[in-house]
C-alpha positions as CSV (number, residue, x, y, z in Angstrom):
1,X,-4.0,26.2,2.6
2,X,-5.6,29.1,0.9
3,X,-9.3,29.4,1.2
4,X,-11.7,29.3,-1.8
5,X,-9.2,28.1,-4.4
6,X,-9.8,24.3,-4.0
7,X,-12.7,22.5,-5.7
8,X,-15.7,21.4,-3.5
9,X,-15.8,17.7,-3.0
10,X,-19.3,16.1,-2.9
11,X,-20.6,12.6,-2.2
12,X,-21.1,11.0,-5.6
13,X,-22.3,7.6,-6.8
14,X,-21.1,6.4,-10.2
15,X,-23.6,4.0,-11.8
16,X,-22.6,1.6,-14.6
17,X,-25.6,-0.5,-15.4
18,X,-26.3,-2.5,-12.2
19,X,-23.0,-1.6,-10.5
20,X,-22.7,1.4,-8.2
21,X,-19.5,3.0,-6.8
22,X,-20.0,5.5,-4.0
23,X,-17.2,7.9,-3.5
24,X,-16.4,11.6,-3.4
25,X,-15.8,13.8,-6.4
26,X,-15.9,17.4,-7.7
27,X,-18.6,16.3,-10.2
28,X,-22.2,17.1,-9.6
29,X,-25.6,16.4,-11.1
30,X,-29.2,17.3,-10.6
31,X,-30.1,13.7,-10.0
32,X,-29.5,12.5,-6.4
33,X,-29.8,9.3,-4.5
34,X,-29.7,8.8,-0.7
35,X,-27.3,6.1,0.5
36,X,-27.0,5.4,4.2
37,X,-28.7,8.7,5.0
38,X,-26.3,10.8,2.8
39,X,-27.5,12.4,-0.4
40,X,-25.2,11.5,-3.3
41,X,-25.1,13.1,-6.7
42,X,-25.7,10.4,-9.4
43,X,-23.3,10.2,-12.4
44,X,-24.0,7.6,-15.1
45,X,-20.9,6.2,-16.8
46,X,-20.5,3.8,-19.7
47,X,-17.5,1.9,-18.5
48,X,-16.2,1.3,-15.0
49,X,-13.8,-1.2,-13.5
50,X,-16.7,-3.7,-13.3
51,X,-17.3,-3.7,-17.1
52,X,-13.9,-2.7,-18.6
53,X,-12.4,-5.5,-20.7
54,X,-9.0,-5.1,-19.1
55,X,-10.3,-5.8,-15.6
56,X,-12.9,-8.4,-16.6
57,X,-10.3,-10.6,-18.5
58,X,-12.1,-10.2,-21.8
59,X,-9.4,-8.1,-23.3
60,X,-7.7,-9.4,-26.5
61,X,-3.9,-9.8,-26.1
62,X,-1.8,-9.0,-29.1
63,X,1.1,-11.1,-30.3
64,X,3.8,-8.6,-29.5
65,X,6.6,-11.2,-29.6
66,X,5.7,-12.0,-33.2
67,X,5.8,-8.3,-34.1
68,X,9.3,-7.9,-32.6
69,X,10.6,-11.0,-34.4
70,X,9.2,-9.7,-37.8
71,X,10.9,-6.3,-37.1
72,X,14.2,-8.0,-36.4
73,X,14.0,-10.2,-39.5
74,X,13.1,-7.2,-41.7
75,X,15.7,-4.8,-40.4
76,X,18.1,-7.0,-38.6
77,X,21.2,-5.5,-36.9
78,X,22.4,-2.5,-38.8
79,X,26.2,-2.0,-38.7
80,X,28.2,0.7,-40.3
81,X,30.9,-1.7,-41.4
82,X,33.5,0.1,-39.3
83,X,35.5,-1.8,-36.7
84,X,35.4,-0.3,-33.2
85,X,38.6,1.1,-31.7
86,X,40.2,-1.1,-29.1
C-alpha cells in the first residue's frame, strides 16, 4: 500500500441521546471522552440504529399491493392487437 494516501482512522464514539456506539472512523472532533483508557473523539448524531424507525419497528408500512392493483386496473394489459407469429 502507498503511504500517506489513506485517511487516518481514530477511535470515535457516536452519541445518540443516551446510546453510545464506540467504533473507529475518519471523523474527528474537539470533544473527547475516555473509554477503557482510550481517548475517543465524540460525534453527536440525530439518528442511529437505536432510534431509527426502521430498526425500532415504528416505521409505517405502505400498502404497496393496493397500489399495484390500482395500476393494473387503470392501465391493464396493453396489447397492440396483432397476433404473434407461430
